[in-house]
N, C-alpha and C positions, 0 to 999 in steps of 0.2 A: 861816175854817176850811172845809176841803173835806169837807162832810158826806157827799157821794156816795162818796168813797174810804173814809172811816171806816166807812160802812155796809157797803161791799163787804168790808172786812177782817173785820167782825163776822160776816158770813155764813160765813166760813171758820173763824175762831178759835172760834166757838161749837161747832164739830164736833171741835175738838182737845181732847185730854185734858190733865189737870194735869201739869206738868213737861215740857211740849212747847216746842220752839223751831222756829218757822217761818223759813226762809231763802229769800228770793226775789231773783233777780238780773236786772238789766236786759238783760244780754248785751253783746256787743261785736262790731262789724263785723269780719269776717275780712280779713286782708291780701290785697290785690289784686296789687300789684307795687311794687318799690322803696319809696317812702314813701307810697304810695297805698293806701287801704283801700276795700272795697266800701261802698256807701251804707248807713248804719246805719238800722235800723228796730227799734223797741223790742219786746221780748218782750211779747206782748199780755196775758198773765196778770199780769206785773209791772206793766204800765201800768194794768190794771184795779184793782189794789190800791193804787197809789201816785200815778198821774197824772203821773209823772216821765218825760219823753221825752228821756233822755240815757243814753249808754252808761256802763258801769263804775260803776253805782250798785247798792247792795245794801240790802235791807230785812230786818230781823229783828224777830220778835215772840215774846216769851217769855210763856208762860201759866202762872201759879201761882194755882190756885184761880180766883177771879173777877177777879184782877188781871192786866192785860196791860201789858207793858213793851215799847213799840215804839221802834225806832231806825232811822234812815236814814243810810247811810254814803255820802258823796260824795267826789269827788276834791278835793284841795287845789288852790287857785288857783296855776297855774304861769305866771309872768310871761312867760317865753320862748314858751310855747305859745299864750298869749293873742294874741301878735302874729301868729301863723301861722294859727290856726284859730278864734280868738275866745274869748269867756268861757265858762267852765263854770258850772253852776248854783251859785248862792250859797246859804249856809245859810238866809238869809231866804226866798228863793224856794222852796227845797226844802220848808220848813215850810209855806209858804202853799199850795203845790200839793198836797202829800200829806196835810196835816192831822196830821203827826207832829211833835211838839215837840222830841224828842231827835235833833238832827242832829250826826253825828260824821264823822270822816274815814276814808277807805277803808283807810289804812295802820294803823288801829287795830282792824280787823275781826277778825283772827285772835286777837289778845289778848282781845278781848271774848268770842268764842266759847269760847276755852280757859278763861277765867275762869268762865263759866257751867257748863261741864262739870266742871271740876276741883272746884268747890264743891258739886257734886251737885244743882245747881238744875235741870238738864236731863237727862232720860233718853231722850227721844224727839225726833228731828229730822225735821221735815216739809220736803220739797223737791219741786220740780216735776220729776218723772221721766218726762215725756212721751217716748215712743219709738214711732216708726211701725212698725218691724219689727225682727227680731232683728239684722239686719245694719246698720241705720242708725247713723250715728256718734253718740257720746255728746254730749249737750248740757250746758250749764253745770251744771244740777242734778244730773245723773248723775255728772259729774266731781267735784263737791263731795261727793256721797254716798260715792263710792269713797275719796276722800281722808280724810274724817272717819272712816269705818269702819276704815280702815287705822291711823289714829292713836288712835282711841278705840273699840276693838272692843266695849265694853260698851253702846254706843249702839244704840237701835232706830231703824231708818229707815222712814219712811212717805211715800207718794206723795200730794201735795196736788192733783195734776192732776185726778183725778175730782171732787173737791169744787169746784174752780174751774170745770170744765166744766158741772156741774149749776147752779152759781150764775149763770154767764154766759148760760145758755140763756133765762133770764127777764129781759127787758129793762125797765129803768126808763124813765120818760117822757123824760128827757133823752137816753137812748140811742136811743130810737125816733126822736126828732127829728133826731139826727145821721144815722141811716140814711135818713130822708126827704130830708135835704139832699143826701146822697151820691147818692141816686136822681135827684133833680132836676137835679143837675149832669151826671150821666151822660146823662139824657134830652136835655139841651141839646147835649151833645157828639155824640150820635147824629144829632140834627136837623141840626147843622152839617155833619156828614160826608155825610149823604144829599143835602143841598142842593148840595154841591159835587162830587158823584159824576158821572162820565161814563166811557163805554167807553174803554179804552186806558190808563187810569191804573194805576199800580202799587198793590198792596195797602198798602204802607207810606205812599203818598201819601194814601190814604183815612184811614189811621190818624192821620196828622199833623193832619187837620182835627178829629179827636176830641181829640187831645192838646192842641191849642191852647186849646180851651174849658176843659179841666181846669187847665192852667197859668194861664190868665187868671183863674180862680176861686181860685187859691192852693192847689190840690191838690198836695201834695208826694209822696204815696205812692199809686200806683195800687193798686186792689184785687188785681190779678194781671196777668200779662203779657197784653196784648190779643191776641185771636184775630181776625184779619181774613182770612177764607178765601173765595176765589172758586172757582167751578166745582168740580172734583173735590177740591180742597183742603178743602172743607167736610165731606168724609167722614172726615177725620182729626180725632178729637175734641179733641185739644190741639195743633192746628197753630198755631205761633207764628213761622214763618219770615217770613210777611207780605211776600214779595218777588216774587210772581208778577204778571204783567200781567193785568188783568181784561178779558176779551173781551166784545164786544157780544153780548147775549143771555144772559150768565151771571148767576147769582144770587150775591150776596155774603152770607155768614153771618158775623155779628160776635158776639163774646162778650167783654164788657168791663165795667169798672166804675170809678167814682171812689171816693174815700174822704172822709169828713168826721170829723175827730178820730179817725182810724183805724177808723171804722165804715164798712163796705164796701157798695157796691151791686154787683149781679151781674145783668146784663141780656143776653139773647141775642135777636137779631133777624135776619131775612133779608129782603133786598130785591133787585130787579132793577137791575143797573148802569145800564141804559138807561131806567129809569123805567116799564117796561111788562112785566107778566107775560105769558108765553105761556099758552095755555089749560091745558096740562099743569102748568106751574108754579103757576098759580092754583089748580088742583084740589088739589094737595098742600099749598099754603100754607093754604088754607081748612080742610083736614083737621086740620092742626096747630093752627090757631086754634080749631077746634071742640073739640078735646081740652083745650086750655088753658082755654077757657070752662067746660067741664064740670067741670074740677077746681076752678076758682074758685067755681062755684055750689055745689059739694059741701063746700067747706072749712068746718070747724067745730071747736071744741075737742074733743080726744079722738080725732080721726081718726088712724089709723095711716098711716105712710108706705106700707106695703104696700097699703092700701086705695086711696090716691091713685094708686099705680102701676097698680092693677087698672082704675081708671076710664079711664086713658089707653089701656091695652091693649084694653079693650072697645070704645072709640070707634074706634081704629085697625082692629081686627079686622073690625068691621062694615063700615067703609068699604072696606078693602082687599079683602074678599070681593066686594063689589059691583063693584069695579074689575076683578075677575078675577085679582088678583095673588097671592092666597092661597086655599087651600081651607077 
């Protein structure tokens, strides 16, 4: 039984009122072209609650008083698709991974939801309604909310995203260990990259040395697109073209990360492509290092982000004034 996922669900359902139904969806990779889709990566909130790393899976939890009725809806095994893309998750595996005993098939989901609503067992539906901004496209939770509200206008809709965000901010020991592993793999990737770096290489060639270590360690999903920025490219905060030639004397700024069980590392480092800092480069490198160390020394529970930012600003201001760059 997966006690970690069960505990995660309890953190959320404890905050839900009687007569609530939580619906969480794994998501689906969008179509790329012809019969090819983009690489699937699970919705992290769904993964947090179920542990299931497979698209087109839905979890429901009905709360009636102190009683919770959980169900997981998976795809039926399709013999023809198995030959092309492999097996989908079995009921036994789904139960093992999620800690949910009631495993059903996806083609019964609508009937299940209708039954709960029509019998008056559910008056409030909780969905993941995460939305970056007004214009961002609707995700699975928002699409489901609109459909349910159109069919059952008596329902009250609530957003579970804030509850999940608050719960996921505090990491359990196994989560911390996954983050440490992701950092360790990232570190080795950086070392491999620097060991093989030399003037005249393309940024993507440097990136390849990092990628090799991650693939060797079985990392399937990078934390984000790697930034490998040399020279002036490093002034573009989210530069990802990674196709320029790195000239002798230039610095390379990298921002990258591996994942472990979908927990991410995020490390940024700068180094000289020829292995030697100029005096000016060294001066600024050491200034950034000083600010970083000041933040590390100051970190403690309860410190606000704004206070951390102020520490950096103060270190920079003092140094930049002494350099004559600001007043």
